[in-house]
C-alpha positions, -999 to +999 in steps of 0.1 A: -078+071+028-055+089+053-059+122+034-097+120+036-095+112+074-073+143+080-097+165+060-127+151+080-108+157+113-099+193+103-135+201+093-147+187+127-121+208+146-130+240+126-168+233+130-163+227+168-144+260+171-172+279+153-198+263+176-178+272+207-174+308+195-211+312+188-220+296+222-196+318+241-211+349+225-246+337+234-237+330+270-217+363+273-249+382+264-265+368+295-240+388+317-256+421+307-290+437+302-293+466+279-311+496+296-310+527+274-289+546+249-285+583+241-269+597+210-250+630+208-267+657+188-240+653+161-249+616+158-212+608+160-212+591+194-236+571+215-237+563+253-251+528+261-263+519+296-260+483+307-269+465+339-246+437+349-264+404+358-233+385+369-199+387+386-183+392+352-180+430+350-164+461+364-193+465+388-209+431+393-247+435+395-242+473+390-246+497+361-221+505+333-221+534+308-202+528+275-192+554+249-188+543+213-189+556+177-213+527+168-251+530+167-256+496+182-236+473+204-243+440+222-218+441+250-201+468+270-167+455+258-176+469+223-172+504+235-152+526+259-163+522+296-168+557+310-187+547+342-193+516+363-208+517+397-238+512+420-264+540+421-299+541+435-307+563+406-285+567+376-290+594+350-268+606+321-272+632+294-252+649+267-246+685+277-229+693+244-213+672+217-181+672+238-196+668+273-215+641+291-229+645+326-236+615+348-257+617+380-254+589+405-275+589+437-263+569+467-231+563+449-204+537+450-183+544+419-160+516+407-147+530+374-149+566+362-134+581+331-127+618+329-123+620+292-129+596+262-127+605+225-120+641+235-154+641+253-154+653+289-173+631+314-185+648+345-199+625+373-220+641+400-229+621+431-254+629+458-225+643+478-214+665+449-249+678+443-252+687+481-220+707+479-231+726+448-265+733+464-248+747+495-225+769+475-253+783+454-274+792+486-245+811+502 
């Protein structure tokens, strides 16, 4: 009788842990909204753009760009965070298989990586674009 009771209790504990894990993943998904993704021309890496919908991120209620070798991810934590911030307009593109360019208008950058997986990340802000334009016109 005691042996059966212990087995039942263990099964309930294990079942409870599984339910908690599934529920936490479901609620965690509510913290982010997937926006877009762009794959490198070599198909080796993908950049995913997420919008934070809570306080639980590098840039609460801001935008995040994540680089990964996976074709699909559900959360930013599944990849390498290369950019987090607040932009009126956020654009990003693969310049080459080893270079990503991020354009952030009206910027407030919270997190910015310079390099990830041997891929260079260049972030241009409205201020940077103004400086480049002035230099080219001289």
